[in-house]
C-alpha positions in Angstrom: 89.1 10.5 14.2 89.5 11.3 17.9 86.5 13.2 19.4 87.5 16.2 21.5 85.2 17.2 24.3 85.4 20.3 26.5 85.0 19.4 30.1 82.5 22.3 30.8 80.3 21.4 27.9 77.4 19.0 28.0 77.4 16.0 25.7 76.5 17.0 22.2 72.8 16.6 21.4 71.7 15.0 18.2 70.9 17.2 15.3 67.4 18.6 15.5 65.3 20.6 17.9 65.9 20.4 21.6 63.5 18.2 23.4 62.4 19.2 26.9 61.7 16.2 28.9 59.9 17.9 31.8 56.2 16.8 32.3 54.8 20.3 31.9 56.7 20.9 28.7 55.6 17.5 27.4 51.9 18.4 28.1 52.3 21.8 26.3 53.9 20.1 23.3 51.0 17.5 23.1 48.4 20.3 23.3 50.1 22.3 20.6 50.3 19.3 18.3 46.6 18.5 18.8 45.6 22.1 18.0 47.7 22.0 14.9 46.2 18.8 13.7 42.7 20.2 14.3 43.4 23.4 12.5 44.9 21.6 9.6 41.8 19.3 9.4 39.5 22.3 9.3 41.5 24.1 6.7 41.6 21.0 4.6 37.8 20.5 4.9 37.1 24.0 3.9 39.3 23.7 0.9 37.5 20.5 -0.1 34.1 22.2 0.2 35.3 25.2 -1.8 36.7 23.0 -4.5 34.0 20.4 -5.5 36.2 18.9 -8.2 39.7 18.5 -7.0 42.1 17.0 -9.3 42.3 13.4 -8.0 42.1 10.0 -9.6 39.3 9.1 -11.9 38.0 6.5 -9.6 37.6 9.0 -6.9 35.6 11.3 -9.2 33.3 8.4 -10.2 32.8 7.5 -6.5 31.9 11.1 -5.7 29.4 11.3 -8.6 27.8 8.1 -7.6 27.7 9.1 -3.9 26.2 12.6 -4.6 22.4 12.5 -4.9 21.0 13.7 -8.3 19.9 17.3 -8.2 18.0 18.1 -11.4 16.8 21.7 -11.8 13.2 22.3 -10.8 12.1 23.6 -14.2 12.3 20.3 -16.1 10.3 18.8 -13.3 7.6 21.4 -13.7 7.5 20.8 -17.5 6.8 17.1 -16.9 4.5 17.5 -13.9 1.5 19.7 -15.0 -1.5 17.7 -16.1 -2.6 18.0 -19.8 -4.9 20.8 -20.6 -8.1 19.8 -22.4 -8.0 22.4 -25.1 -4.5 22.2 -26.5 -3.7 18.5 -25.9 -4.6 17.5 -29.5 -3.0 20.3 -31.4 -0.8 22.0 -28.8 2.7 23.0 -29.6 5.8 22.0 -27.5 5.8 23.9 -24.2 8.2 26.8 -23.8 11.6 25.4 -22.5 12.4 28.6 -20.7 9.2 29.5 -19.0 7.8 26.0 -18.6 4.2 27.2 -19.4 1.8 25.4 -21.7 -0.1 27.9 -23.8 -2.6 27.4 -26.6 -0.9 27.7 -29.9 -1.6 30.6 -32.2 -3.0 28.5 -35.0 -5.7 27.2 -32.5 -6.7 30.7 -31.8 -7.1 31.5 -35.4 -9.1 28.4 -35.9 -11.5 29.4 -33.1 -12.1 32.8 -34.7 -12.9 31.1 -38.0 -15.2 28.7 -36.3 -17.0 31.5 -34.4 -17.5 33.4 -37.7 -19.0 30.3 -39.3 -21.1 29.7 -36.2 -22.4 33.3 -36.4 -23.6 32.6 -40.0 -25.1 29.2 -39.0 -27.0 30.9 -36.1 -29.2 32.6 -38.8 -30.2 29.3 -40.4 -33.1 27.1 -39.2 -34.6 23.8 -40.2 -38.3 23.5 -40.8 -40.1 20.4 -39.9 -43.4 18.8 -38.9 -43.0 16.5 -36.0 -39.8 14.5 -36.4 -39.8 15.0 -40.2 -37.4 17.6 -41.7 -39.1 19.4 -44.5 -36.7 22.2 -45.5 -34.6 25.0 -44.3 -34.9 28.8 -43.8 -33.1 31.9 -42.8 -34.0 34.3 -40.0 -34.4 37.9 -41.1 -31.9 40.0 -39.0 -33.5 42.4 -36.6 -37.0 41.0 -37.5 -37.2 37.4 -36.2 -39.4 36.1 -39.1 -38.2 33.3 -41.3 -37.8 33.2 -45.1 -38.1 29.8 -46.7 -39.4 28.0 -49.8 -43.2 27.4 -50.1 -42.9 24.1 -51.9 -41.0 22.4 -49.1 -43.7 23.0 -46.5 -46.3 20.8 -48.0 -50.0 21.0 -47.0 -51.2 21.8 -43.5 -49.8 23.8 -40.6 -48.3 22.5 -37.4 -44.9 23.6 -38.5 -41.9 24.0 -36.3 -38.6 25.8 -36.7 -35.5 24.5 -35.0 -32.8 27.1 -34.2 -29.1 26.7 -33.9 -29.2 26.1 -30.1 -31.7 23.2 -30.6 -34.8 25.2 -29.4 -38.0 24.8 -31.3 -40.9 27.2 -31.8 -44.2 26.8 -33.6 -44.5 28.9 -36.8 -47.3 29.8 -39.1 -47.2 30.9 -42.8 -47.7 34.7 -42.7 -47.2 35.3 -46.4 -46.3 33.3 -49.5 -45.7 33.7 -53.3 -46.4 30.6 -55.4 -44.7 32.0 -58.5 -41.3 32.5 -56.9 -41.8 29.7 -54.4 -41.3 31.9 -51.3 -42.9 31.9 -47.9 -42.5 33.9 -44.8 -43.0 32.1 -41.5 -44.0 33.9 -38.3 -42.8 32.4 -35.0 -45.6 32.2 -32.4 -43.4 32.7 -29.4 -40.0 34.1 -28.5 -37.9 36.2 -30.8 -34.5 35.0 -32.2 -32.0 37.8 -31.8 -29.6 36.8 -34.6 -30.2 36.6 -38.4 -28.9 37.2 -41.9 -28.7 40.3 -44.0 -29.0 40.8 -47.8 -26.0 41.2 -50.0 -25.5 43.9 -52.7 -22.8 42.1 -54.6 -23.2 40.2 -57.9 -23.4 36.5 -57.1 -22.4 35.2 -60.5 -19.1 37.1 -60.8 -16.0 34.9 -61.4 -14.3 35.5 -58.1 -17.4 34.8 -56.0 -17.3 32.1 -53.3 -20.8 30.9 -52.9 -22.2 28.6 -50.3 -25.5 27.2 -49.2 -26.7 24.9 -46.5 -27.6 21.2 -46.3 -29.2 19.2 -43.5 -26.9 16.6 -41.8 -28.6 14.7 -39.1 -31.2 17.4 -38.8 -28.6 20.2 -38.4 -27.5 22.8 -41.0 -24.1 22.4 -42.6 -22.4 24.9 -44.9 -21.6 23.5 -48.4 -20.1 25.0 -51.5 -22.5 26.1 -54.2 -21.8 26.6 -57.9 -23.8 29.3 -59.8 -23.6 29.0 -63.5 -25.3 32.3 -64.3 -28.8 33.5 -64.8 -31.7 32.0 -66.9 -35.4 31.9 -67.3 -37.6 29.2 -65.8 -41.3 28.5 -65.2 -42.5 29.2 -61.7 -45.7 28.4 -59.9 -48.9 28.7 -61.9 -46.8 28.4 -65.1 -45.6 32.0 -64.7 -42.3 32.8 -66.3 -39.4 33.7 -64.0 -36.6 35.8 -65.4 -33.0 36.2 -64.2 -33.2 33.3 -61.7 -29.9 31.9 -60.4 -29.0 28.8 -62.3 -27.4 26.2 -60.1 -24.5 24.0 -60.9 -24.7 21.8 -57.8 -27.1 19.1 -56.7 -29.8 20.1 -54.2 -31.6 17.8 -51.9 -35.4 18.3 -51.4 -34.8 19.0 -47.7 -32.4 21.8 -48.6 -35.0 23.9 -50.3 -35.5 27.2 -48.5 -31.8 27.4 -47.6 -30.2 30.8 -48.1 -27.5 31.2 -50.7 -24.5 33.0 -49.1 -21.6 35.0 -50.5 -18.1 35.1 -49.1 -19.2 37.9 -46.7 -21.9 35.7 -45.1 -24.7 37.7 -46.7 -27.7 36.4 -48.6 -27.7 36.5 -52.4 -30.7 34.2 -52.9 -33.0 31.4 -51.6 -33.2 27.9 -52.9 -36.5 27.2 -54.5 -38.2 24.8 -57.0 -39.1 25.7 -60.5 -39.6 24.0 -63.9 -37.3 24.0 -66.9 -39.1 24.2 -70.2 -38.8 21.2 -72.5 -38.7 21.0 -76.3 -42.0 20.2 -78.1 -45.0 19.1 -76.2 -43.0 17.5 -73.4 -43.8 18.6 -69.9 -41.3 20.8 -68.1 -38.7 19.2 -65.8 -38.6 20.1 -62.1 -35.4 21.9 -61.2 -34.0 23.7 -58.3 -33.0 27.4 -58.7 -32.0 30.4 -56.7 -34.5 33.2 -56.2 -32.4 36.4 -56.6 -32.5 39.3 -54.1 -34.6 41.4 -56.5 -37.5 39.0 -56.2 -37.0 38.5 -52.5 -37.2 42.3 -51.9 -40.4 42.6 -53.9 -41.8 39.6 -51.9 -41.0 41.2 -48.6 -42.5 44.5 -49.6 -45.8 42.8 -50.2 -46.0 41.2 -46.7 -49.4 42.2 -45.1 -49.3 44.1 -41.8 -51.0 41.2 -40.0 -48.1 38.8 -40.7 -46.3 39.7 -37.4 -45.4 37.8 -34.3 -48.0 37.8 -31.6 -47.1 40.3 -29.0 -46.8 39.4 -25.3 -49.8 39.9 -23.1 -49.5 41.4 -19.6 -53.0 40.9 -18.5 -53.9 44.2 -16.8 -56.0 47.3 -17.3 -54.4 50.6 -16.4 -54.7 54.3 -16.5 -52.1 57.1 -16.5 -51.6 58.8 -13.2 -49.3 61.3 -11.6 -48.7 60.7 -7.9 -46.7 62.5 -5.2 -43.8 60.2 -5.7 -43.8 59.2 -9.4 -45.7 59.2 -12.7 -46.7 56.0 -14.4 -49.6 53.6 -15.1 -51.9 52.7 -12.2 -53.2 49.2 -12.4 -57.0 49.3 -12.2 -57.7 45.6 -13.0 -55.9 42.3 -13.2 -57.0 39.6 -15.6 -57.7 36.3 -13.7 -55.0 33.8 -14.4 -52.9 36.2 -16.4 -49.2 37.0 -16.1 -49.8 40.1 -14.0 -51.8 38.0 -11.4 -49.0 35.4 -11.3 -46.6 38.2 -10.6 -48.9 39.4 -7.8 -49.6 42.8 -9.2 -52.4 44.6 -7.4 -55.1 46.6 -9.0 -57.6 49.0 -7.6 -58.4 52.6 -6.7 -55.9 55.4 -6.3 -53.7 54.8 -3.3 -54.5 51.2 -3.1 -53.1 49.8 -6.3 -49.6 49.2 -7.9 -48.3 51.7 -10.3 -46.1 50.5 -13.2 -43.2 53.0 -13.8 -41.0 51.2 -16.3 -40.9 48.1 -18.5 -37.4 46.6 -19.1 -35.8 49.9 -18.1 -38.1 52.0 -20.4 -40.2 54.6 -18.4 -44.0 54.4 -19.1 -46.3 57.3 -18.2 -49.4 56.3 -20.2 -51.3 53.2 -21.1 -50.2 53.7 -24.7 -46.5 53.9 -23.7 -47.0 50.7 -21.6 -48.7 48.9 -24.5 -45.8 49.9 -26.9 -43.2 48.8 -24.4 -44.9 45.4 -23.9 -45.4 45.0 -27.7 -41.7 44.9 -28.3 -41.4 41.6 -26.4 -42.6 38.3 -27.7 -44.7 35.6 -26.1 -42.6 33.6 -23.5 -40.2 36.4 -22.7 -39.6 37.4 -19.1 -39.5 41.2 -18.6 -38.7 43.2 -15.5 -41.2 45.8 -14.3 -40.4 48.7 -11.9 -43.5 49.0 -9.7 -44.4 51.5 -7.0 -46.6 49.7 -4.5 -49.5 51.2 -2.5 -47.2 51.2 0.5 -44.9 53.7 -1.1 -42.1 51.2 -1.7 -40.4 50.5 -5.1 -39.8 47.0 -6.2 -38.9 45.0 -9.3 -41.2 42.4 -10.6 -40.4 39.8 -13.3 -43.3 38.9 -15.5 -43.4 36.2 -18.2 -45.5 37.3 -21.1 -48.1 35.0 -22.6 -50.4 35.0 -25.6 -53.7 36.7 -25.0 -56.7 34.4 -24.5 -58.6 36.3 -27.1 -58.3 39.4 -29.2 -60.4 41.6 -26.9 -58.2 40.9 -23.9 -55.0 42.4 -25.2 -54.0 45.7 -26.8 -51.0 44.1 -28.4 -52.8 43.6 -31.7 -51.2 43.7 -35.1 -50.7 47.3 -36.3 -53.3 48.3 -38.8 -52.4 49.3 -42.3 -52.0 53.1 -42.9 -55.3 53.2 -44.7 -57.2 51.7 -41.8 -59.1 54.4 -39.9 -58.3 54.8 -36.2 -60.5 53.4 -33.5 -63.5 55.4 -32.5 -63.1 57.7 -29.5 -65.0 57.2 -26.3 -68.3 58.9 -25.9 -68.1 62.5 -24.9 -68.7 63.5 -21.4 -67.4 60.1 -20.0 -64.0 59.2 -18.9 -62.2 56.8 -21.3 -62.4 53.2 -20.3 -59.2 51.7 -19.1 -57.2 50.2 -21.9 -56.5 46.5 -21.5 -52.8 45.5 -21.6 
C-alpha cells in the first residue's frame, strides 16, 4: 500500500504518548516518576502492615513465622514464674488460669478449722510427771486453772510437774484427793493456765455417742477413740464399792490414767481411773481401768477444802488508803526489801513523799482491801501493770512481776477462810489500824 503524506504535516509519530525531548521536560518526567515510585512503595508498605497475613505462598508464610519473634502473652509467664507458696504446695489446687493467682484451696481451710478445734481441746489436757518420767495425764478445769487427774498415777511423794500444751512446765501439789474414786486435784504453784475443759450433760453411753480420750505419744497428749460398754459396779480404794462407773471397751495404758473422757462436743464425761473387778470365790479382784462419771466428779469437787487454791501473787508493800488533791488510791508506806515492789522501784514513805497506787491491771484501787483483791486474782510469776502517782505529781505505769511471799505473815494474799471461820480481830481501839501488808 502506498503511504500518502501531507506536505504540511509532520511525520507520523509512533503510537503512544508524545515524548518531549527538551532537557527541562525530561527532568520533570524523571521527578514525577520518582515520586510515583515512592508513593507506590509507601502505599504498599502500609498495606502489608495492615494485613499481617497476606495470601501468598506457603513458604513465604513459614518464613515470616520463623522470622517473627515469639510473643507469648504475659499471663502464662506469670503463672509459671511465681515461687511456690509454703502452705499450699503439698495440697494446693491448680492455679486459676484466668487470674493467674495461687490461692489456698478451700479443703485446706476446712482442715485448718478442724485442726484448731482439736487443738483447742488438746490445750485443756496436760501430762503429769516427776522429772523426766511421765506418770499420767490430767485436765485443766476451765476458768479455774487447777488440774483434775487420777490419784493412783501419781505414786508416792511430791515434786510433781504438769506440762501444758505449749511445752511449759509448772510445779504442782496435791490439794485434794479421793482414794475411793481414784481422783486427785492438783494445784499449780505458779502461773495460771487460761484454757481448760468443761463438763458435759449428755449421756456418754448412748448408741450415737462418739467418745474419745487421750494417750501419751512421746510425752505429748494425742486424742484416741474410746469405747464405753455401759455402766457397772467395781471396787474402789479401801475396798469400797463403786456404782455406775463407766465400763471401758478399750485398752488403757498406765500412763493414760487421769485422762479426761470427752464426748463429740469436746466436753468431759468422765476421768480414767483404776479400780478392781470382783472375782468369783475367794480369788482376789483384778485391777481394771474405768471411767469415773461426772456425778462422782461433781461430788469430789464440792468437797475440795478452801485451802486448796493457787498461791496468790505477792507485791511486797504496805499501804494505806488515801485521798489526795489529784487522785484517790493506796499510798505506799513501806516496801519489803528484795520484793517485787522494790525491784519495780516503788517508793514508800509519808504523805507527799511516797508513791500512790491508783490501779492494778486497769482496775482502780482505793483501799488496801481493794488492792489486795486485785493482786490476788493474779498468780505467781505474772507481770501486772500498775498505775502510780509519784510524789512529784506525775503519773506513770510500772510493770511488776509477782512472786510468792517469803512467809505467810508477809502477804495478805492468803487462802480465803471457810465461811465458818471467824474474821480476824480488829485493831485495838484508839489506835490507827496498822498498814496492811500486800
